[in-house]
N, C-alpha and C positions, 0 to 999 in steps of 0.2 A: 377777615371780613371780605365777602364777595364784592366784586366791582359793581358799580352802578351802571346799568346798561342804558345807552343813549342812542337815539336816532337824530341825525342832523338833516334839516331840509333848508336849502338856500341855493339860489341859482348862480352863485359865484363860487366856483370850485376852489379858488385860492383861499377865499374866506373860510369855507368849510374845512379845508386842510389845516388852516391856522388854528381854528377852534378845536379840531380833533387833536392836534399836537399839544395844544395847551392843556386840554383835559387829561391827556395821557401823561404829560410831564408833571402836572401840579396836583393831580387828584386821583382817587381810585375809581376812575371812570373807564368804561369800555365802549367805544363808538361801534355799534353793531350794524349800522346801516346809514347810508347817505343818499339823499335825493335832491332834485333840483326844482320840484314843483309840488303843488298841493296833492296831486294824484299820487306822486311818488311817496309823499309823506304818509298819506292814509294807507297805502298798500304796505309800506314798510312796517308801520305800527301794527297793522292787523296781522301781518305775517310773523313779526318778531316779538311783539308785545314787550317793548322795552320799559324801563322804569321812568324815563324822561324822554320827551321829544322836544327839540328846539326848532322853532319855525320862524322863518322870515316872513314879514307881512306882505312884501311886495313881489314875492316870487310868482311865477305863472300859476294861475288858478286861485291865488289869494291864500295867504297863511291863515287869515281869519276863517275862511271857509274850511280849510283843512282842520283847524281847531274845532269847529262845530262838529264836523263829521267824526273826528277822533273822540271827542267828548261823548258823542252819542253811542259810538260802537265799541269804544275801549275806555270806559270811564276810569279804569284803574291806572291808566297812564297819565302822568302829570305833564301838563302842557306849559311850555315856556316860550314866549315870544322873544326873539333876539333880533332887533331891528334898528333902523336909523330913524324911524318915524316918531316924532314927538307930538303928533296931532292928538288932541284930546279925544276926537271921535274914534281914532284907531285904538287908543288905550281902552276906552269904554267898550268898544265892540269886541276887543280881544277878551276882556274880562267876562263879558256877557256870554261869549262863545265857550267859556270854560277854562281859559288860561289861568294858571296859578301864579305865573310870574310874567313881568313885562320889563325886559332888560334892554338898555340902549347899547348899540354896538361899540360905543367908545369905552366901555367898561374894561378895566384891566384884567389880566388873566387870573390873578389871585382872588380878586373880588368876584369874578364870574364863578370860580370854583366854590367860593364860600356861599354865594347865593344859590347855586344849584344844589349844594348839600342841604341848605336850609329848606328848599322846596321839596327835595326828596324826602326829608324828615317830616313833612307835613305843614311847613310854613308857607306863607305867600309873600310876594315881593313885587313892588313897583319902584323903578328907579327914583331916587329921592327928588331929582329935579322935576319929576312929573307929579309926585304925590300931592304936593300942596295945591297944584292946579286942579288935580282930579277931585280933591276934597271940595274945592270951591265950586267945581262943575256939578258935583252931587248935591250941593246945598240948595234947598228951596229958596226962592227969591227973597233974599234979605232976612231970612229967619233961621238962626242956628238952633233954636229951641226944639224944632221938630226932629232934629237929628241928635239931640243930646242924650247920651246914655244915662244921664241922671233920671230920665223918664222911665227907665226900666225898673222892674221889681228887683229885689235883692237876688233872687234865684236867677233871673235873666242876666243880671250883671255878672254873676258868678260864672254862668255858662259862656257869656261873651268873652270874658277874660281868658278862659281856657281855650276858646276857639282862636283868640288873637295870639295865643302861644303856639298855635299850629295843631292842636288836638282835633281828631276826627270826632264825629258824633258818638261813635262807639267808645272811644277813649274818654270822652267827657262823661259818658254814662258810667264807665268803670270808676272814674275818679269820684263821681258824686253819688254813686250807687243808684242810678236811674236807668230805666230801660232805654235802649237806643231810640225807639219810636217816640218816647217822651221827650228826649233831647231834640229830636227832629221837629216835634211840635213847638217846643220852646223857640227853636231857631227860626221857624216860620214867623212866629210872633215878633221876635227881635228884628228880623229883616223888615217887617211891615212898620214897626215903630220907628226904626231908624230911616225908613224910606230909602233903603238900598236894595240891590237886586241879587246879591250873592255874598258868600262868606268873605271873599277878598275885600269887597267894599266895606263890609261890616268891620273887618279887621283894621282897615285904614282909619275908620271913624274911631274905633276903640283906642288905637295907638295915638291918635291926635288928642283924645280927651283924657285918657288914663295915663298920667305921667309916670306911673310906677311900672308900666309894661316895658 
């Protein structure tokens, strides 16, 4: 199996080196580029088109801004924030910018490798210590009913469960024998019903509500 190609962007060289060594030692990853700023990250991703890019939020130019630009110009690249920030605003901004993962820097090496493999394979991830707060932040004032997947139709619930397992719209369509554009239409409706902004937030809601996921 070919290595998962990764770009790292963080303004602390020793931290970058440690992450690169961890990925090389514990998983089938190849760090193909390293940078210290948002501009570095965007340029490296555009030039190298890696499978994953790991971004620090607080580096010069802002990791969240880098995520926005990468998501617009290279949407095939999966974005992971690797940061010390536990601020709800940063988490929400990162997900809105297109991040598929939000990982705290205190994570162990083996757990980081497991998480990156999951994201590479189409899953999404938010550090558990942040997930409950994030769900509470997403909740409309005092009413869980508006975000309850039980409000979805049987077909919408079926699609949401597959999305929560990490399947893309195309893969969901293949699984359910639906056209990709039909799945996209269903997903738009699901996001509106759950009052969430993207697939990552919908996955968080689904995993909170569906105990069998």
